[in-house]
All heavy atoms as a GROMACS GRO file, in nm:
protein
  617
    1MET      N    1  11.576  10.929   6.706
    1MET     CA    2  11.717  10.964   6.719
    1MET      C    3  11.734  11.088   6.809
    1MET      O    4  11.849  11.134   6.825
    1MET     CB    5  11.776  10.995   6.580
    1MET     CG    6  11.923  11.003   6.585
    1MET     SD    7  12.018  10.992   6.437
    1MET     CE    8  11.917  11.004   6.297
    2PRO      N    9  11.636  11.143   6.876
    2PRO     CA   10  11.650  11.259   6.963
    2PRO      C   11  11.754  11.238   7.073
    2PRO      O   12  11.825  11.332   7.110
    2PRO     CB   13  11.515  11.286   7.021
    2PRO     CG   14  11.417  11.211   6.941
    2PRO     CD   15  11.491  11.100   6.874
    3LEU      N   16  11.762  11.121   7.122
    3LEU     CA   17  11.861  11.094   7.232
    3LEU      C   18  12.003  11.103   7.182
    3LEU      O   19  12.088  11.156   7.251
    3LEU     CB   20  11.834  10.957   7.294
    3LEU     CG   21  11.910  10.924   7.418
    3LEU    CD1   22  11.888  11.030   7.530
    3LEU    CD2   23  11.869  10.792   7.474
    4LEU      N   24  12.026  11.066   7.058
    4LEU     CA   25  12.159  11.080   7.002
    4LEU      C   26  12.198  11.227   6.986
    4LEU      O   27  12.309  11.266   7.014
    4LEU     CB   28  12.170  11.010   6.863
    4LEU     CG   29  12.302  11.022   6.790
    4LEU    CD1   30  12.411  10.945   6.864
    4LEU    CD2   31  12.292  10.970   6.650
    5THR      N   32  12.098  11.307   6.948
    5THR     CA   33  12.127  11.451   6.933
    5THR      C   34  12.170  11.520   7.061
    5THR      O   35  12.234  11.625   7.059
    5THR     CB   36  12.009  11.526   6.865
    5THR    OG1   37  11.894  11.514   6.949
    5THR    CG2   38  11.984  11.472   6.728
    6PHE      N   39  12.128  11.459   7.175
    6PHE     CA   40  12.171  11.508   7.304
    6PHE      C   41  12.323  11.518   7.317
    6PHE      O   42  12.380  11.602   7.382
    6PHE     CB   43  12.115  11.417   7.414
    6PHE     CG   44  12.190  11.410   7.541
    6PHE    CD1   45  12.182  11.517   7.634
    6PHE    CD2   46  12.279  11.307   7.567
    6PHE    CE1   47  12.260  11.508   7.755
    6PHE    CE2   48  12.354  11.303   7.679
    6PHE     CZ   49  12.343  11.401   7.773
    7ALA      N   50  12.393  11.424   7.247
    7ALA     CA   51  12.533  11.409   7.261
    7ALA      C   52  12.608  11.442   7.127
    7ALA      O   53  12.732  11.443   7.128
    7ALA     CB   54  12.573  11.270   7.305
    8ASP      N   55  12.537  11.470   7.022
    8ASP     CA   56  12.601  11.493   6.895
    8ASP      C   57  12.609  11.646   6.872
    8ASP      O   58  12.524  11.709   6.812
    8ASP     CB   59  12.514  11.432   6.781
    8ASP     CG   60  12.572  11.456   6.643
    8ASP    OD1   61  12.693  11.486   6.630
    8ASP    OD2   62  12.497  11.449   6.544
    9PHE      N   63  12.719  11.708   6.922
    9PHE     CA   64  12.731  11.849   6.918
    9PHE      C   65  12.770  11.904   6.785
    9PHE      O   66  12.743  12.022   6.754
    9PHE     CB   67  12.835  11.893   7.022
    9PHE     CG   68  12.787  11.872   7.161
    9PHE    CD1   69  12.814  11.753   7.232
    9PHE    CD2   70  12.711  11.971   7.230
    9PHE    CE1   71  12.769  11.736   7.358
    9PHE    CE2   72  12.664  11.950   7.356
    9PHE     CZ   73  12.693  11.831   7.424
   10ASP      N   74  12.838  11.826   6.698
   10ASP     CA   75  12.876  11.875   6.571
   10ASP      C   76  12.778  11.841   6.456
   10ASP      O   77  12.806  11.872   6.345
   10ASP     CB   78  13.020  11.828   6.536
   10ASP     CG   79  13.034  11.674   6.533
   10ASP    OD1   80  12.935  11.605   6.534
   10ASP    OD2   81  13.155  11.634   6.527
   11GLY      N   82  12.671  11.769   6.488
   11GLY     CA   83  12.568  11.743   6.391
   11GLY      C   84  12.602  11.645   6.282
   11GLY      O   85  12.536  11.644   6.180
   12ASP      N   86  12.696  11.556   6.308
   12ASP     CA   87  12.736  11.460   6.206
   12ASP      C   88  12.664  11.326   6.222
   12ASP      O   89  12.702  11.226   6.153
   12ASP     CB   90  12.884  11.443   6.196
   12ASP     CG   91  12.944  11.381   6.326
   12ASP    OD1   92  12.873  11.358   6.423
   12ASP    OD2   93  13.065  11.351   6.322
   13ASP      N   94  12.568  11.319   6.309
   13ASP     CA   95  12.490  11.194   6.338
   13ASP      C   96  12.582  11.083   6.397
   13ASP      O   97  12.550  10.966   6.383
   13ASP     CB   98  12.417  11.139   6.215
   13ASP     CG   99  12.302  11.237   6.174
   13ASP    OD1  100  12.246  11.305   6.260
   13ASP    OD2  101  12.277  11.245   6.056
   14MET      N  102  12.689  11.123   6.458
   14MET     CA  103  12.779  11.034   6.521
   14MET      C  104  12.829  11.093   6.656
   14MET      O  105  12.828  11.220   6.666
   14MET     CB  106  12.907  11.003   6.440
   14MET     CG  107  12.878  10.949   6.301
   14MET     SD  108  12.830  10.776   6.301
   14MET     CE  109  12.989  10.700   6.312
   15ILE      N  110  12.866  11.014   6.748
   15ILE     CA  111  12.919  11.062   6.876
   15ILE      C  112  13.067  11.027   6.875
   15ILE      O  113  13.107  10.909   6.878
   15ILE     CB  114  12.847  11.005   6.999
   15ILE    CG1  115  12.703  11.044   6.996
   15ILE    CG2  116  12.918  11.056   7.127
   15ILE    CD1  117  12.622  10.979   7.106
   16ASN      N  118  13.155  11.129   6.868
   16ASN     CA  119  13.300  11.107   6.868
   16ASN      C  120  13.362  11.152   6.997
   16ASN      O  121  13.292  11.187   7.093
   16ASN     CB  122  13.366  11.178   6.748
   16ASN     CG  123  13.335  11.327   6.748
   16ASN    OD1  124  13.328  11.390   6.852
   16ASN    ND2  125  13.323  11.381   6.629
   17LYS      N  126  13.493  11.150   7.010
   17LYS     CA  127  13.561  11.187   7.136
   17LYS      C  128  13.530  11.328   7.176
   17LYS      O  129  13.507  11.355   7.295
   17LYS     CB  130  13.711  11.167   7.119
   17LYS     CG  131  13.760  11.022   7.127
   17LYS     CD  132  13.910  11.015   7.123
   17LYS     CE  133  13.950  10.872   7.124
   17LYS     NZ  134  14.098  10.855   7.129
   18ASP      N  135  13.527  11.421   7.082
   18ASP     CA  136  13.495  11.557   7.118
   18ASP      C  137  13.354  11.572   7.174
   18ASP      O  138  13.331  11.641   7.270
   18ASP     CB  139  13.515  11.651   6.998
   18ASP     CG  140  13.658  11.669   6.961
   18ASP    OD1  141  13.750  11.653   7.050
   18ASP    OD2  142  13.685  11.695   6.837
   19ASP      N  143  13.262  11.503   7.113
   19ASP     CA  144  13.126  11.502   7.164
   19ASP      C  145  13.123  11.442   7.309
   19ASP      O  146  13.053  11.495   7.396
   19ASP     CB  147  13.032  11.418   7.072
   19ASP     CG  148  13.010  11.479   6.937
   19ASP    OD1  149  13.014  11.603   6.925
   19ASP    OD2  150  12.996  11.402   6.841
   20LEU      N  151  13.190  11.332   7.327
   20LEU     CA  152  13.195  11.267   7.458
   20LEU      C  153  13.252  11.364   7.562
   20LEU      O  154  13.204  11.371   7.673
   20LEU     CB  155  13.275  11.139   7.458
   20LEU     CG  156  13.204  11.017   7.399
   20LEU    CD1  157  13.305  10.903   7.392
   20LEU    CD2  158  13.087  10.980   7.483
   21LYS      N  159  13.354  11.432   7.532
   21LYS     CA  160  13.412  11.534   7.622
   21LYS      C  161  13.310  11.640   7.662
   21LYS      O  162  13.303  11.672   7.782
   21LYS     CB  163  13.537  11.602   7.560
   21LYS     CG  164  13.657  11.510   7.550
   21LYS     CD  165  13.771  11.583   7.487
   21LYS     CE  166  13.895  11.490   7.479
   21LYS     NZ  167  14.011  11.556   7.422
   22LYS      N  168  13.232  11.685   7.568
   22LYS     CA  169  13.131  11.787   7.603
   22LYS      C  170  13.023  11.725   7.688
   22LYS      O  171  12.976  11.797   7.781
   22LYS     CB  172  13.074  11.841   7.469
   22LYS     CG  173  13.174  11.927   7.398
   22LYS     CD  174  13.119  11.985   7.269
   22LYS     CE  175  13.226  12.064   7.199
   22LYS     NZ  176  13.189  12.110   7.067
   23VAL      N  177  12.982  11.603   7.665
   23VAL     CA  178  12.882  11.538   7.745
   23VAL      C  179  12.935  11.522   7.891
   23VAL      O  180  12.864  11.554   7.984
   23VAL     CB  181  12.839  11.403   7.691
   23VAL    CG1  182  12.759  11.320   7.793
   23VAL    CG2  183  12.768  11.414   7.561
   24ILE      N  184  13.059  11.477   7.902
   24ILE     CA  185  13.116  11.458   8.034
   24ILE      C  186  13.129  11.593   8.107
   24ILE      O  187  13.098  11.603   8.224
   24ILE     CB  188  13.253  11.383   8.026
   24ILE    CG1  189  13.230  11.240   7.981
   24ILE    CG2  190  13.328  11.388   8.162
   24ILE    CD1  191  13.354  11.166   7.938
   25ASN      N  192  13.167  11.696   8.038
   25ASN     CA  193  13.179  11.829   8.100
   25ASN      C  194  13.038  11.876   8.146
   25ASN      O  195  13.029  11.938   8.250
   25ASN     CB  196  13.239  11.931   8.003
   25ASN     CG  197  13.388  11.922   7.998
   25ASN    OD1  198  13.454  11.884   8.092
   25ASN    ND2  199  13.444  11.957   7.880
   26ARG      N  200  12.937  11.854   8.069
   26ARG     CA  201  12.802  11.887   8.110
   26ARG      C  202  12.762  11.811   8.233
   26ARG      O  203  12.697  11.862   8.324
   26ARG     CB  204  12.703  11.870   8.000
   26ARG     CG  205  12.711  11.973   7.894
   26ARG     CD  206  12.600  11.962   7.798
   26ARG     NE  207  12.603  12.073   7.703
   26ARG     CZ  208  12.507  12.099   7.619
   26ARG    NH1  209  12.402  12.025   7.612
   26ARG    NH2  210  12.520  12.204   7.539
   27LEU      N  211  12.794  11.684   8.238
   27LEU     CA  212  12.758  11.598   8.352
   27LEU      C  213  12.831  11.632   8.477
   27LEU      O  214  12.776  11.620   8.588
   27LEU     CB  215  12.774  11.451   8.314
   27LEU     CG  216  12.682  11.395   8.209
   27LEU    CD1  217  12.721  11.253   8.171
   27LEU    CD2  218  12.534  11.397   8.256
   28THR      N  219  12.958  11.675   8.464
   28THR     CA  220  13.039  11.706   8.584
   28THR      C  221  13.024  11.846   8.631
   28THR      O  222  13.060  11.880   8.742
   28THR     CB  223  13.186  11.676   8.556
   28THR    OG1  224  13.232  11.755   8.439
   28THR    CG2  225  13.213  11.530   8.532
   29GLY      N  226  12.966  11.931   8.544
   29GLY     CA  227  12.938  12.073   8.583
   29GLY      C  228  13.063  12.144   8.634
   29GLY      O  229  13.163  12.147   8.567
   30SER      N  230  13.053  12.207   8.751
   30SER     CA  231  13.158  12.285   8.804
   30SER      C  232  13.278  12.200   8.849
   30SER      O  233  13.387  12.250   8.880
   30SER     CB  234  13.110  12.370   8.925
   30SER     OG  235  13.069  12.285   9.030
   31GLN      N  236  13.258  12.070   8.854
   31GLN     CA  237  13.369  11.982   8.893
   31GLN      C  238  13.431  11.919   8.767
   31GLN      O  239  13.461  11.800   8.763
   31GLN     CB  240  13.318  11.871   8.983
   31GLN     CG  241  13.260  11.922   9.113
   31GLN     CD  242  13.199  11.811   9.200
   31GLN    OE1  243  13.192  11.698   9.157
   31GLN    NE2  244  13.155  11.849   9.313
   32SER      N  245  13.450  11.998   8.662
   32SER     CA  246  13.499  11.949   8.537
   32SER      C  247  13.636  11.882   8.552
   32SER      O  248  13.715  11.917   8.642
   32SER     CB  249  13.504  12.059   8.433
   32SER     OG  250  13.596  12.158   8.469
   33LEU      N  251  13.662  11.791   8.467
   33LEU     CA  252  13.789  11.716   8.472
   33LEU      C  253  13.901  11.785   8.397
   33LEU      O  254  13.876  11.856   8.300
   33LEU     CB  255  13.770  11.575   8.405
   33LEU     CG  256  13.662  11.489   8.468
   33LEU    CD1  257  13.647  11.360   8.385
   33LEU    CD2  258  13.697  11.448   8.607
   34GLU      N  259  14.025  11.766   8.441
   34GLU     CA  260  14.140  11.811   8.368
   34GLU      C  261  14.147  11.730   8.237
   34GLU      O  262  14.095  11.620   8.227
   34GLU     CB  263  14.266  11.785   8.448
   34GLU     CG  264  14.276  11.864   8.580
   34GLU     CD  265  14.291  12.010   8.559
   34GLU    OE1  266  14.357  12.047   8.462
   34GLU    OE2  267  14.236  12.085   8.640
   35GLU      N  268  14.213  11.786   8.137
   35GLU     CA  269  14.226  11.720   8.005
   35GLU      C  270  14.284  11.582   8.016
   35GLU      O  271  14.233  11.491   7.950
   35GLU     CB  272  14.305  11.813   7.909
   35GLU     CG  273  14.301  11.766   7.766
   35GLU     CD  274  14.166  11.789   7.700
   35GLU    OE1  275  14.090  11.875   7.748
   35GLU    OE2  276  14.135  11.717   7.605
   36THR      N  277  14.386  11.562   8.093
   36THR     CA  278  14.449  11.428   8.108
   36THR      C  279  14.349  11.333   8.170
   36THR      O  280  14.345  11.218   8.129
   36THR     CB  281  14.574  11.436   8.192
   36THR    OG1  282  14.551  11.491   8.312
   36THR    CG2  283  14.686  11.512   8.118
   37ASP      N  284  14.273  11.375   8.268
   37ASP     CA  285  14.173  11.288   8.333
   37ASP      C  286  14.064  11.255   8.233
   37ASP      O  287  14.013  11.142   8.230
   37ASP     CB  288  14.115  11.355   8.456
   37ASP     CG  289  14.216  11.371   8.568
   37ASP    OD1  290  14.313  11.292   8.573
   37ASP    OD2  291  14.202  11.464   8.650
   38MET      N  292  14.028  11.352   8.156
   38MET     CA  293  13.916  11.337   8.054
   38MET      C  294  13.966  11.230   7.954
   38MET      O  295  13.893  11.135   7.924
   38MET     CB  296  13.887  11.464   7.981
   38MET     CG  297  13.788  11.457   7.877
   38MET     SD  298  13.618  11.442   7.937
   38MET     CE  299  13.592  11.606   7.996
   39ASP      N  300  14.089  11.246   7.899
   39ASP     CA  301  14.137  11.149   7.806
   39ASP      C  302  14.153  11.012   7.868
   39ASP      O  303  14.120  10.913   7.794
   39ASP     CB  304  14.278  11.194   7.753
   39ASP     CG  305  14.268  11.317   7.660
   39ASP    OD1  306  14.158  11.338   7.606
   39ASP    OD2  307  14.368  11.385   7.648
   40GLN      N  308  14.192  11.002   7.991
   40GLN     CA  309  14.204  10.869   8.056
   40GLN      C  310  14.063  10.811   8.068
   40GLN      O  311  14.048  10.688   8.043
   40GLN     CB  312  14.264  10.889   8.193
   40GLN     CG  313  14.283  10.754   8.263
   40GLN     CD  314  14.355  10.766   8.396
   40GLN    OE1  315  14.387  10.879   8.440
   40GLN    NE2  316  14.381  10.658   8.461
   41LEU      N  317  13.963  10.887   8.104
   41LEU     CA  318  13.830  10.831   8.114
   41LEU      C  319  13.781  10.782   7.980
   41LEU      O  320  13.728  10.674   7.978
   41LEU     CB  321  13.735  10.946   8.168
   41LEU     CG  322  13.588  10.906   8.178
   41LEU    CD1  323  13.571  10.794   8.283
   41LEU    CD2  324  13.504  11.026   8.215
   42ILE      N  325  13.794  10.860   7.877
   42ILE     CA  326  13.746  10.817   7.743
   42ILE      C  327  13.826  10.702   7.689
   42ILE      O  328  13.771  10.609   7.638
   42ILE     CB  329  13.746  10.938   7.648
   42ILE    CG1  330  13.635  11.040   7.698
   42ILE    CG2  331  13.719  10.892   7.504
   42ILE    CD1  332  13.637  11.168   7.626
   43ASN      N  333  13.954  10.714   7.698
   43ASN     CA  334  14.045  10.611   7.638
   43ASN      C  335  14.062  10.485   7.727
   43ASN      O  336  14.048  10.370   7.678
   43ASN     CB  337  14.183  10.666   7.606
   43ASN     CG  338  14.172  10.778   7.508
   43ASN    OD1  339  14.090  10.774   7.418
   43ASN    ND2  340  14.258  10.878   7.522
   44ASN      N  341  14.100  10.501   7.849
   44ASN     CA  342  14.127  10.388   7.942
   44ASN      C  343  14.003  10.323   7.996
   44ASN      O  344  14.002  10.206   8.033
   44ASN     CB  345  14.222  10.426   8.046
   44ASN     CG  346  14.355  10.471   7.998
   44ASN    OD1  347  14.389  10.445   7.881
   44ASN    ND2  348  14.431  10.541   8.073
   45ALA      N  349  13.899  10.398   8.011
   45ALA     CA  350  13.774  10.338   8.063
   45ALA      C  351  13.690  10.277   7.952
   45ALA      O  352  13.588  10.221   7.975
   45ALA     CB  353  13.686  10.445   8.131
   46SER      N  354  13.747  10.281   7.833
   46SER     CA  355  13.689  10.212   7.716
   46SER      C  356  13.550  10.255   7.679
   46SER      O  357  13.471  10.182   7.631
   46SER     CB  358  13.691  10.058   7.742
   46SER     OG  359  13.818  10.010   7.771
   47ILE      N  360  13.524  10.385   7.697
   47ILE     CA  361  13.390  10.433   7.656
   47ILE      C  362  13.367  10.405   7.510
   47ILE      O  363  13.264  10.347   7.471
   47ILE     CB  364  13.375  10.583   7.690
   47ILE    CG1  365  13.375  10.606   7.841
   47ILE    CG2  366  13.252  10.640   7.626
   47ILE    CD1  367  13.369  10.748   7.884
   48LEU      N  368  13.458  10.447   7.426
   48LEU     CA  369  13.441  10.418   7.282
   48LEU      C  370  13.470  10.273   7.251
   48LEU      O  371  13.399  10.214   7.171
   48LEU     CB  372  13.532  10.509   7.201
   48LEU     CG  373  13.482  10.649   7.171
   48LEU    CD1  374  13.583  10.728   7.095
   48LEU    CD2  375  13.348  10.639   7.094
   49GLU      N  376  13.572  10.219   7.311
   49GLU     CA  377  13.609  10.081   7.273
   49GLU      C  378  13.500   9.981   7.300
   49GLU      O  379  13.481   9.894   7.221
   49GLU     CB  380  13.734  10.041   7.359
   49GLU     CG  381  13.793   9.911   7.321
   49GLU     CD  382  13.920   9.878   7.401
   49GLU    OE1  383  14.007   9.969   7.406
   49GLU    OE2  384  13.925   9.768   7.456
   50GLU      N  385  13.425   9.997   7.410
   50GLU     CA  386  13.317   9.905   7.443
   50GLU      C  387  13.200   9.916   7.344
   50GLU      O  388  13.134   9.822   7.315
   50GLU     CB  389  13.272   9.936   7.587
   50GLU     CG  390  13.374   9.902   7.691
   50GLU     CD  391  13.391   9.754   7.710
   50GLU    OE1  392  13.297   9.677   7.696
   50GLU    OE2  393  13.504   9.715   7.738
   51ALA      N  394  13.173  10.041   7.304
   51ALA     CA  395  13.050  10.066   7.226
   51ALA      C  396  13.074  10.075   7.074
   51ALA      O  397  12.984  10.056   6.997
   51ALA     CB  398  12.986  10.193   7.272
   52ASP      N  399  13.194  10.109   7.035
   52ASP     CA  400  13.226  10.130   6.894
   52ASP      C  401  13.249  10.002   6.822
   52ASP      O  402  13.361   9.954   6.806
   52ASP     CB  403  13.348  10.224   6.879
   52ASP     CG  404  13.383  10.260   6.735
   52ASP    OD1  405  13.296  10.246   6.653
   52ASP    OD2  406  13.495  10.305   6.716
   53LEU      N  407  13.136   9.940   6.775
   53LEU     CA  408  13.148   9.804   6.720
   53LEU      C  409  13.222   9.798   6.584
   53LEU      O  410  13.280   9.696   6.550
   53LEU     CB  411  13.006   9.748   6.705
   53LEU     CG  412  12.925   9.745   6.838
   53LEU    CD1  413  12.787   9.694   6.810
   53LEU    CD2  414  12.994   9.660   6.937
   54ASP      N  415  13.223   9.908   6.509
   54ASP     CA  416  13.291   9.909   6.379
   54ASP      C  417  13.426   9.977   6.379
   54ASP      O  418  13.490   9.999   6.280
   54ASP     CB  419  13.200   9.966   6.269
   54ASP     CG  420  13.164  10.107   6.297
   54ASP    OD1  421  13.207  10.169   6.395
   54ASP    OD2  422  13.078  10.162   6.218
   55ASP      N  423  13.474  10.010   6.500
   55ASP     CA  424  13.610  10.066   6.518
   55ASP      C  425  13.639  10.195   6.433
   55ASP      O  426  13.747  10.212   6.385
   55ASP     CB  427  13.719   9.964   6.492
   55ASP     CG  428  13.717   9.852   6.592
   55ASP    OD1  429  13.688   9.878   6.708
   55ASP    OD2  430  13.744   9.739   6.552
   56ASP      N  431  13.535  10.282   6.418
   56ASP     CA  432  13.559  10.402   6.341
   56ASP      C  433  13.578  10.524   6.436
   56ASP      O  434  13.577  10.638   6.390
   56ASP     CB  435  13.445  10.432   6.246
   56ASP     CG  436  13.310  10.452   6.312
   56ASP    OD1  437  13.300  10.439   6.439
   56ASP    OD2  438  13.211  10.489   6.246
   57GLN      N  439  13.602  10.498   6.561
   57GLN     CA  440  13.625  10.604   6.663
   57GLN      C  441  13.506  10.697   6.683
   57GLN      O  442  13.524  10.809   6.727
   57GLN     CB  443  13.754  10.682   6.628
   57GLN     CG  444  13.878  10.603   6.631
   57GLN     CD  445  13.907  10.538   6.770
   57GLN    OE1  446  13.914  10.613   6.868
   57GLN    NE2  447  13.916  10.408   6.781
   58ALA      N  448  13.387  10.651   6.658
   58ALA     CA  449  13.267  10.726   6.679
   58ALA      C  450  13.151  10.626   6.701
   58ALA      O  451  13.160  10.508   6.653
   58ALA     CB  452  13.236  10.818   6.564
   59LEU      N  453  13.047  10.675   6.763
   59LEU     CA  454  12.927  10.589   6.784
   59LEU      C  455  12.819  10.634   6.686
   59LEU      O  456  12.776  10.750   6.686
   59LEU     CB  457  12.874  10.603   6.927
   59LEU     CG  458  12.970  10.566   7.039
   59LEU    CD1  459  12.902  10.581   7.173
   59LEU    CD2  460  13.022  10.427   7.022
   60SER      N  461  12.771  10.537   6.608
   60SER     CA  462  12.651  10.561   6.521
   60SER      C  463  12.528  10.555   6.612
   60SER      O  464  12.534  10.516   6.726
   60SER     CB  465  12.649  10.459   6.413
   60SER     OG  466  12.623  10.330   6.471
   61PHE      N  467  12.412  10.583   6.550
   61PHE     CA  468  12.289  10.575   6.626
   61PHE      C  469  12.269  10.431   6.672
   61PHE      O  470  12.231  10.409   6.786
   61PHE     CB  471  12.170  10.622   6.540
   61PHE     CG  472  12.037  10.598   6.610
   61PHE    CD1  473  12.006  10.676   6.720
   61PHE    CD2  474  11.949  10.506   6.567
   61PHE    CE1  475  11.884  10.658   6.781
   61PHE    CE2  476  11.829  10.486   6.630
   61PHE     CZ  477  11.797  10.564   6.742
   62ALA      N  478  12.292  10.330   6.586
   62ALA     CA  479  12.274  10.193   6.624
   62ALA      C  480  12.366  10.154   6.743
   62ALA      O  481  12.323  10.084   6.835
   62ALA     CB  482  12.300  10.099   6.506
   63GLU      N  483  12.490  10.199   6.738
   63GLU     CA  484  12.583  10.166   6.847
   63GLU      C  485  12.541  10.235   6.978
   63GLU      O  486  12.545  10.181   7.082
   63GLU     CB  487  12.729  10.207   6.808
   63GLU     CG  488  12.786  10.124   6.695
   63GLU     CD  489  12.909  10.184   6.636
   63GLU    OE1  490  12.924  10.308   6.634
   63GLU    OE2  491  12.995  10.106   6.588
   64PHE      N  492  12.500  10.361   6.966
   64PHE     CA  493  12.452  10.437   7.083
   64PHE      C  494  12.330  10.372   7.137
   64PHE      O  495  12.318  10.354   7.261
   64PHE     CB  496  12.421  10.577   7.036
   64PHE     CG  497  12.380  10.670   7.149
   64PHE    CD1  498  12.474  10.713   7.243
   64PHE    CD2  499  12.250  10.712   7.161
   64PHE    CE1  500  12.436  10.798   7.349
   64PHE    CE2  501  12.213  10.795   7.262
   64PHE     CZ  502  12.303  10.838   7.358
   65GLU      N  503  12.235  10.331   7.053
   65GLU     CA  504  12.114  10.261   7.099
   65GLU      C  505  12.146  10.131   7.173
   65GLU      O  506  12.085  10.105   7.276
   65GLU     CB  507  12.024  10.242   6.980
   65GLU     CG  508  11.890  10.186   7.008
   65GLU     CD  509  11.801  10.177   6.888
   65GLU    OE1  510  11.848  10.114   6.789
   65GLU    OE2  511  11.690  10.228   6.890
   66HIS      N  512  12.245  10.062   7.120
   66HIS     CA  513  12.290   9.932   7.184
   66HIS      C  514  12.342   9.959   7.322
   66HIS      O  515  12.311   9.885   7.421
   66HIS     CB  516  12.394   9.869   7.094
   66HIS     CG  517  12.448   9.742   7.153
   66HIS    ND1  518  12.372   9.624   7.157
   66HIS    CD2  519  12.568   9.713   7.206
   66HIS    CE1  520  12.448   9.531   7.213
   66HIS    NE2  521  12.569   9.583   7.244
   67VAL      N  522  12.422  10.062   7.340
   67VAL     CA  523  12.479  10.094   7.470
   67VAL      C  524  12.368  10.139   7.566
   67VAL      O  525  12.368  10.094   7.684
   67VAL     CB  526  12.586  10.211   7.456
   67VAL    CG1  527  12.628  10.266   7.592
   67VAL    CG2  528  12.709  10.158   7.382
   68ILE      N  529  12.282  10.223   7.521
   68ILE     CA  530  12.173  10.273   7.607
   68ILE      C  531  12.082  10.158   7.649
   68ILE      O  532  12.030  10.157   7.762
   68ILE     CB  533  12.093  10.384   7.539
   68ILE    CG1  534  12.183  10.505   7.514
   68ILE    CG2  535  11.971  10.424   7.616
   68ILE    CD1  536  12.249  10.554   7.637
   69SER      N  537  12.060  10.065   7.563
   69SER     CA  538  11.975   9.944   7.599
   69SER      C  539  12.035   9.867   7.717
   69SER      O  540  11.962   9.804   7.792
   69SER     CB  541  11.948   9.858   7.477
   69SER     OG  542  12.071   9.785   7.449
   70LYS      N  543  12.163   9.877   7.737
   70LYS     CA  544  12.230   9.810   7.844
   70LYS      C  545  12.225   9.893   7.975
   70LYS      O  546  12.260   9.844   8.083
   70LYS     CB  547  12.371   9.778   7.813
   70LYS     CG  548  12.384   9.676   7.701
   70LYS     CD  549  12.530   9.640   7.679
   70LYS     CE  550  12.544   9.528   7.574
   70LYS     NZ  551  12.680   9.488   7.562
   71ALA      N  552  12.191  10.021   7.965
   71ALA     CA  553  12.187  10.110   8.080
   71ALA      C  554  12.062  10.197   8.076
   71ALA      O  555  12.064  10.316   8.054
   71ALA     CB  556  12.312  10.200   8.078
   72PRO      N  557  11.945  10.134   8.102
   72PRO     CA  558  11.820  10.208   8.090
   72PRO      C  559  11.807  10.326   8.189
   72PRO      O  560  11.734  10.418   8.160
   72PRO     CB  561  11.714  10.101   8.121
   72PRO     CG  562  11.786   9.992   8.189
   72PRO     CD  563  11.928   9.996   8.138
   73ASP      N  564  11.876  10.325   8.297
   73ASP     CA  565  11.874  10.436   8.392
   73ASP      C  566  11.928  10.559   8.334
   73ASP      O  567  11.894  10.672   8.375
   73ASP     CB  568  11.950  10.401   8.521
   73ASP     CG  569  11.875  10.297   8.606
   73ASP    OD1  570  11.749  10.280   8.584
   73ASP    OD2  571  11.935  10.237   8.695
   74PHE      N  572  12.022  10.548   8.236
   74PHE     CA  573  12.078  10.664   8.170
   74PHE      C  574  11.971  10.758   8.113
   74PHE      O  575  11.982  10.879   8.122
   74PHE     CB  576  12.175  10.621   8.060
   74PHE     CG  577  12.237  10.733   7.981
   74PHE    CD1  578  12.342  10.808   8.036
   74PHE    CD2  579  12.188  10.770   7.860
   74PHE    CE1  580  12.402  10.912   7.966
   74PHE    CE2  581  12.246  10.875   7.786
   74PHE     CZ  582  12.348  10.940   7.841
   75VAL      N  583  11.868  10.699   8.055
   75VAL     CA  584  11.766  10.778   7.989
   75VAL      C  585  11.698  10.869   8.090
   75VAL      O  586  11.650  10.982   8.054
   75VAL     CB  587  11.664  10.683   7.921
   75VAL    CG1  588  11.549  10.762   7.858
   75VAL    CG2  589  11.737  10.600   7.814
   76LYS      N  590  11.691  10.835   8.215
   76LYS     CA  591  11.629  10.920   8.319
   76LYS      C  592  11.700  11.051   8.333
   76LYS      O  593  11.642  11.149   8.377
   76LYS     CB  594  11.628  10.849   8.453
   76LYS     CG  595  11.540  10.726   8.457
   76LYS     CD  596  11.553  10.661   8.598
   76LYS     CE  597  11.492  10.530   8.604
   76LYS     NZ  598  11.514  10.464   8.739
   77TYR      N  599  11.833  11.054   8.301
   77TYR     CA  600  11.912  11.175   8.328
   77TYR      C  601  11.936  11.261   8.208
   77TYR      O  602  12.009  11.358   8.214
   77TYR     CB  603  12.045  11.128   8.388
   77TYR     CG  604  12.028  11.053   8.515
   77TYR    CD1  605  12.044  10.914   8.517
   77TYR    CD2  606  11.990  11.119   8.633
   77TYR    CE1  607  12.024  10.844   8.633
   77TYR    CE2  608  11.972  11.045   8.750
   77TYR     CZ  609  11.986  10.908   8.752
   77TYR     OH  610  11.971  10.840   8.863
   78VAL      N  611  11.880  11.227   8.093
   78VAL     CA  612  11.900  11.310   7.973
   78VAL      C  613  11.769  11.378   7.933
   78VAL      O  614  11.665  11.344   7.975
   78VAL     CB  615  11.958  11.233   7.853
   78VAL    CG1  616  12.101  11.191   7.885
   78VAL    CG2  617  11.874  11.117   7.814
   0.00000   0.00000   0.00000
């Protein structure tokens, strides 16, 4: 589960919208997104919708693992 802890900032063993915002801010660095752009990315780009299989507005370890298995290149960058 160490990869999940990379994005689980509040320590609840889930990745929620606030955690995703922090990950995106870290990835964008000095080119951080405005709040409206961030919300659009998370909500309209279906980051949670695509991966949140049980519709609880957060990613469990199993859901996170499922997403990462579809994008193996992601692991190179964390």
